[in-house]
Wavefront OBJ file of the C-alpha trace (Angstrom):
o trace
v 40.140 107.444 107.085
v 40.468 110.187 104.521
v 37.456 112.021 103.186
v 36.604 111.655 99.470
v 36.639 114.731 97.246
v 33.370 116.077 95.909
v 34.349 115.336 92.301
v 34.937 111.666 93.180
v 31.646 111.316 94.937
v 29.727 112.830 92.057
v 31.427 110.610 89.504
v 30.741 107.487 91.612
v 27.052 108.477 92.031
v 26.690 108.822 88.284
v 28.488 105.482 87.467
v 26.847 103.188 90.076
v 23.197 102.628 90.913
v 24.035 102.050 94.638
v 26.520 104.695 95.769
v 27.581 103.733 99.324
v 29.237 100.497 98.203
v 32.811 99.231 98.247
v 33.181 99.395 94.448
v 31.790 102.942 94.207
v 34.019 104.146 97.067
v 37.081 102.527 95.306
v 36.135 104.255 92.091
v 35.644 107.583 93.839
v 39.019 107.368 95.591
v 40.628 106.583 92.265
v 39.138 109.731 90.736
v 40.242 111.840 93.698
v 43.795 110.563 93.484
v 43.913 111.105 89.698
v 44.371 107.374 88.703
v 40.957 107.248 87.028
v 39.527 109.843 84.662
v 35.701 110.094 85.079
v 33.700 110.000 81.839
v 31.898 113.181 80.932
v 28.132 113.197 80.695
v 26.811 113.680 77.138
v 24.776 116.828 76.763
v 21.419 116.484 75.099
v 20.677 118.882 72.311
l 1 2 3 4 5 6 7 8 9 10 11 12 13 14 15 16 17 18 19 20 21 22 23 24 25 26 27 28 29 30 31 32 33 34 35 36 37 38 39 40 41 42 43 44 45
């Protein structure tokens, strides 16, 4: 099994409340492969 990239893990942890789940891992692998573009966090002023 391939390791997930750090960028994908961060994006999944931001998007989902429970990170180690099937949906979160699927999202993270999509971000790592480039199929999904993670949404940027809005900066507070």
